[in-house]
C-alpha positions in Angstrom: 102.8 91.2 111.8 104.9 88.3 113.0 106.1 88.0 116.6 109.8 88.7 116.8 110.3 88.5 120.6 112.5 85.7 121.8 112.2 86.5 125.5 109.2 86.1 127.8 107.9 89.4 129.1 107.1 89.6 132.8 104.5 92.2 134.0 106.4 93.8 136.8 106.0 97.0 138.7 109.0 98.7 140.4 110.3 102.2 140.9 112.0 102.9 137.5 114.0 105.8 136.1 115.1 106.4 132.6 117.9 108.8 131.9 119.7 110.3 129.0 122.3 113.0 129.4 121.0 115.6 131.8 117.4 114.2 131.7 115.9 111.8 134.2 112.4 110.6 133.9 110.6 108.6 136.6 108.6 106.2 134.5 106.0 103.5 135.0 107.4 100.1 134.2 104.9 97.9 132.4 107.0 94.8 131.7 110.5 93.5 131.3 112.5 90.6 130.0 116.0 89.4 129.9 116.5 91.6 126.9 114.5 94.8 127.4 111.6 96.7 128.9 108.4 98.5 128.2 107.3 101.7 129.9 104.6 104.3 129.7 105.8 107.3 127.8 106.6 110.1 130.3 105.5 113.7 129.7 107.1 115.8 128.6 109.2 113.4 126.5 112.5 115.0 125.3 114.5 111.8 124.7 116.6 111.5 121.6 115.8 108.1 120.0 119.2 107.8 118.2 121.1 108.0 121.5 121.4 105.4 124.3 119.4 105.6 127.6 120.1 104.2 131.0 117.3 102.3 132.8 117.4 101.9 136.5 114.9 99.5 138.0 114.7 99.3 141.8 113.7 95.8 142.8 114.3 96.3 146.5 116.5 98.6 148.7 119.3 96.1 148.2 118.8 95.1 144.5 118.5 97.1 141.3 118.9 96.4 137.6 120.8 98.9 135.6 121.0 98.6 131.9 122.0 100.6 128.9 119.1 100.5 126.5 118.1 101.6 123.0 114.7 102.8 122.0 113.1 100.3 119.6 109.5 101.6 119.4 107.4 104.5 120.4 103.7 103.9 119.9 100.3 104.2 121.7 101.9 106.0 124.7 104.4 103.2 125.3 108.2 103.1 124.8 109.9 99.8 124.1 113.6 99.4 124.8 116.2 96.7 124.0 119.1 96.1 126.4 122.5 97.0 124.9 124.6 96.4 128.0 124.0 95.1 131.5 126.5 94.4 134.3 126.8 91.0 136.0 125.0 92.0 139.3 122.1 93.4 137.3 121.8 90.3 135.1 121.9 88.1 138.2 119.0 90.1 139.8 117.0 90.0 136.5 117.7 86.3 136.1 116.3 85.6 139.5 113.2 87.7 138.8 112.5 85.9 135.6 113.1 82.5 137.4 110.6 83.4 140.1 108.0 84.4 137.4 108.5 81.4 135.1 107.0 78.1 136.1 109.1 76.3 133.5 112.8 75.8 134.3 113.4 74.6 130.8 112.0 77.9 129.4 114.4 79.9 131.6 117.3 77.9 130.3 116.2 78.5 126.7 115.9 82.2 127.4 119.4 82.3 129.0 120.8 80.4 126.0 119.2 82.9 123.6 120.6 85.8 125.6 124.1 84.4 125.3 123.8 84.0 121.5 122.9 87.6 121.0 
């Protein structure tokens, strides 16, 4: 299977909640990127894969990343999501997080360029 990811994934742990309609699941965040996230599948799982979800990642008391996400895969107890929409404040926080975790400034610029092209 060829690697399709265009964004570096950062292992990061923060209080994270996933919601859909009336359901809110506290979840364990495994990693995230400028374009999505990977979590441990919560139990019980009642999510509807064909409908959008909201992910709320609490970076600090003052900063959080909120994004509308779509489920892309469900396997081996993990759920992978791609970001469909993110507000400017959230993308600024996420950009800073990626910047702090990437040693290569050029790689960050490539990722941001790829994000803009999507």
